[in-house]
C-alpha positions as CSV (number, residue, x, y, z in Angstrom):
1,M,-35.8,43.9,-27.8
2,I,-34.1,47.4,-27.9
3,Q,-36.1,50.0,-29.6
4,L,-33.9,52.2,-31.9
5,N,-34.9,55.6,-32.0
6,D,-33.1,58.4,-34.4
7,S,-30.2,58.9,-32.0
8,S,-29.5,55.2,-31.7
9,L,-29.5,54.8,-35.5
10,R,-27.1,57.6,-35.9
11,K,-24.8,56.0,-33.2
12,I,-25.1,52.6,-35.0
13,I,-24.3,54.1,-38.3
14,L,-21.3,55.9,-37.0
15,A,-20.0,53.1,-35.4
16,L,-20.6,51.1,-38.6
17,A,-18.3,53.4,-40.4
18,I,-15.5,53.0,-37.9
19,Y,-15.9,49.2,-37.9
20,L,-15.9,49.2,-41.9
21,T,-13.3,51.9,-42.2
22,S,-10.8,50.0,-39.9
23,L,-11.6,46.7,-41.7
24,F,-10.7,48.3,-45.2
25,A,-7.5,50.1,-43.8
26,A,-6.4,46.7,-42.5
27,N,-7.2,45.1,-46.0
28,T,-5.4,47.5,-48.1
29,L,-2.5,49.0,-46.1
30,G,-1.7,45.7,-44.3
31,L,1.0,44.6,-46.9
32,K,3.5,46.9,-45.4
33,I,5.7,45.8,-42.5
34,M,7.5,47.5,-40.1
35,P,10.4,46.3,-37.5
36,F,9.4,45.1,-34.1
37,I,10.7,44.1,-30.8
38,F,13.6,41.5,-30.9
39,G,14.2,41.7,-34.6
40,S,10.6,40.5,-35.5
41,H,8.4,42.3,-37.8
42,L,4.6,43.9,-37.5
43,S,2.2,44.7,-40.1
44,V,0.9,48.3,-39.9
45,A,-2.6,46.9,-39.9
46,V,-2.3,46.4,-36.1
47,F,-3.3,49.9,-35.6
48,S,-6.5,49.8,-37.4
49,F,-7.7,45.9,-37.0
50,P,-8.1,45.7,-33.4
51,F,-10.9,48.4,-33.8
52,V,-12.9,45.8,-35.8
53,F,-13.0,43.3,-32.7
54,L,-13.6,46.3,-30.4
55,T,-16.6,47.7,-32.3
56,T,-18.5,44.4,-32.5
57,D,-17.9,43.9,-28.8
58,V,-19.1,47.2,-27.8
59,I,-22.4,46.9,-30.3
60,G,-23.0,43.6,-28.8
61,E,-22.8,44.8,-25.3
62,V,-25.4,47.6,-26.0
63,Y,-27.6,46.4,-29.0
64,G,-27.3,42.5,-28.5
65,K,-26.0,39.8,-30.6
66,R,-28.3,40.5,-33.5
67,I,-26.9,43.7,-34.3
68,A,-23.4,42.5,-33.8
69,K,-23.9,39.9,-36.3
70,L,-25.3,42.5,-38.8
71,F,-22.0,44.5,-38.5
72,V,-20.0,41.1,-39.4
73,L,-22.5,40.5,-42.2
74,A,-21.7,44.0,-43.5
75,G,-18.1,43.5,-43.1
76,F,-18.5,40.2,-45.1
77,F,-20.4,41.6,-48.0
78,S,-18.2,44.6,-48.1
79,T,-15.0,42.8,-48.4
80,A,-16.5,40.5,-51.1
81,L,-17.9,43.6,-52.9
82,F,-14.3,45.0,-52.6
83,I,-12.7,41.8,-54.2
84,A,-15.3,41.9,-57.2
85,Y,-14.3,45.7,-57.9
86,S,-10.7,44.8,-57.7
87,F,-10.9,41.9,-59.9
88,L,-12.7,44.0,-62.5
89,S,-10.3,47.0,-62.0
90,I,-7.3,44.7,-62.6
91,Y,-8.6,43.0,-65.8
92,L,-10.2,45.8,-67.4
93,P,-7.8,47.1,-70.5
94,W,-5.5,49.9,-70.0
95,S,-5.5,53.1,-72.0
96,S,-1.9,53.6,-73.6
97,E,-1.6,57.1,-71.6
98,G,-2.2,55.2,-68.3
99,L,0.4,52.2,-69.0
100,W,3.1,53.8,-66.6
101,A,1.2,52.9,-63.7
102,R,0.3,49.3,-64.7
103,E,3.0,47.4,-63.4
104,G,2.9,49.1,-59.9
105,Y,-1.1,49.1,-59.6
106,N,-1.5,45.3,-60.6
107,Q,1.3,44.4,-58.3
108,M,-0.1,46.3,-55.2
109,F,-4.0,45.6,-55.9
110,G,-3.2,42.1,-56.9
111,V,-1.8,41.5,-53.5
112,S,-4.8,43.6,-52.1
113,I,-7.3,41.1,-53.5
114,R,-5.3,38.3,-51.9
115,I,-5.3,40.2,-48.6
116,A,-8.9,40.8,-49.0
117,V,-9.8,37.3,-49.7
118,A,-7.7,36.2,-46.7
119,S,-9.7,38.9,-44.6
120,L,-13.0,37.3,-45.9
121,L,-11.9,33.9,-44.8
122,A,-10.9,34.9,-41.4
123,F,-14.0,36.9,-41.1
124,V,-16.0,33.8,-41.8
125,I,-14.3,32.1,-38.9
126,A,-13.1,34.5,-36.5
127,E,-15.6,37.0,-36.3
128,Y,-18.8,34.9,-35.9
129,Q,-16.3,33.1,-33.2
130,D,-15.9,36.7,-31.5
131,V,-19.6,37.3,-31.1
132,L,-20.5,33.5,-30.1
133,S,-17.8,33.8,-27.5
134,F,-18.6,37.1,-26.3
135,F,-22.0,36.1,-25.6
136,F,-20.9,32.7,-24.2
137,W,-19.0,34.8,-21.3
138,K,-21.9,37.1,-21.0
139,K,-24.0,34.4,-20.2
140,K,-21.6,33.2,-17.7
141,F,-20.9,36.6,-16.1
142,G,-24.0,38.4,-16.8
143,E,-23.8,42.0,-17.2
144,K,-20.7,42.5,-15.0
145,Y,-17.2,42.3,-16.1
146,F,-17.5,43.6,-19.7
147,W,-13.5,44.2,-20.1
148,L,-12.7,40.6,-19.1
149,R,-15.7,39.3,-21.4
150,S,-14.4,41.4,-24.3
151,N,-10.7,40.3,-23.7
152,L,-11.8,36.6,-23.1
153,S,-13.7,36.5,-26.3
154,N,-10.9,38.1,-28.3
155,L,-8.1,36.1,-27.2
156,W,-9.4,33.0,-29.0
157,S,-11.0,34.7,-32.2
158,Q,-8.0,37.0,-32.6
159,F,-5.7,34.1,-32.6
160,L,-7.7,32.3,-35.4
161,D,-8.1,35.5,-37.3
162,T,-4.0,36.1,-37.3
163,V,-3.2,32.6,-38.2
164,I,-5.7,32.4,-41.0
165,F,-5.3,35.8,-42.3
166,M,-1.5,35.8,-42.3
167,V,-1.1,32.3,-44.1
168,V,-3.5,32.9,-46.6
169,A,-2.4,36.4,-47.1
170,F,1.5,36.2,-47.2
171,A,2.4,32.7,-47.7
172,G,4.8,32.8,-50.5
173,I,5.2,36.6,-50.4
174,Y,7.5,36.5,-47.2
175,E,9.8,33.9,-46.1
176,T,8.5,31.3,-43.7
177,K,10.5,32.7,-40.7
178,T,9.3,36.3,-41.6
179,L,5.6,35.2,-41.6
180,I,6.1,33.2,-38.3
181,S,7.7,36.4,-36.6
182,I,4.8,38.2,-38.2
183,I,2.2,36.1,-36.8
184,L,3.7,35.7,-33.5
185,S,4.4,39.3,-33.0
186,W,0.9,40.5,-34.3
187,R,-0.6,38.0,-31.9
188,L,1.3,39.6,-28.8
189,Y,0.5,43.1,-30.1
190,K,-3.0,42.3,-30.4
191,V,-3.4,40.6,-26.7
192,A,-1.6,43.6,-25.4
193,M,-3.7,46.2,-27.1
194,G,-7.1,44.4,-26.3
195,F,-6.0,45.3,-22.9
196,L,-4.8,48.8,-23.6
197,Y,-8.1,49.5,-25.6
198,T,-10.3,48.8,-22.7
199,P,-11.0,52.2,-22.0
200,L,-12.0,52.9,-25.5
201,S,-14.5,50.0,-25.0
202,Y,-16.0,51.5,-22.0
203,A,-16.2,54.9,-23.7
204,G,-17.8,53.5,-26.6
205,V,-20.3,51.8,-24.5
206,R,-21.0,54.8,-22.4
207,I,-21.5,56.9,-25.6
208,L,-24.1,54.5,-27.3
209,R,-26.0,54.0,-24.1
210,G,-25.9,57.8,-23.5
211,K,-25.3,57.3,-19.7
212,E,-22.7,56.1,-17.3
213,V,-21.8,52.7,-17.0
214,S,-20.8,51.1,-13.6
215,E,-17.3,50.3,-13.1
216,N,-17.9,46.5,-12.3
217,K,-19.3,45.8,-15.9
C-alpha cells in the first residue's frame, strides 16, 4: 500500500480540484451547443469533461484503485449536493427587487438540475465502469502501455456516459435528430481527444510520481 506523505497529499488534492472543477464545468456549461463538422452539433462540455476520465486514470495508475474510487465517490456526492442546492435555490421565494432575473434563472438552473441528475446517473454507471475496466486491462498488460490501458477503458465507459447523459439531460429539449447528432459527434470527439490527451496523461503520471515514467508504460 502506498504511503502518502505531505507532497503526495498536496498532489492528490490538486488533482481532485481539477477533477471536480472539470465535472462541474461540464454540468453547468454543457447546455450550450456549437456547430461541428458535417452540420453536426457539439456540446461545449467536451472541453472540460475528458479531464474527468483522464484524472481518474492517472490517479489510478499512480495511487491505485482505492484512491481512484474515492475520486468517483467525491464526484458523486458533490454532484448530489449541487442538485440539492439547486432545488433549494430555485424553490425559495424571490424578493420583488430580484424578479427581473427569475425567468432566466429558473430556466437555466432548472435545466442545470436536469444536467446534474443526468451526470449523476452517468457517473454511477460510466465512471465506476472506467475504473474497473482500467484495472482489468492493467491486470492483462501489467505496468506497461498506460496509454493503451487508459484509452481502452475510456472507449466503453465514455460511450456509456455519452448515451446516458445526453438522453437524460436533453431528451425533449432538443429534437431527436439534433440529440443523435450531439451524441455521435461528442462520441467521436471524445475518442479523438482521448488519444490527443495521452501526453497530458503521461505528464500527470510523471508529476504525481515525481520521477520519469518509462516510455513503454
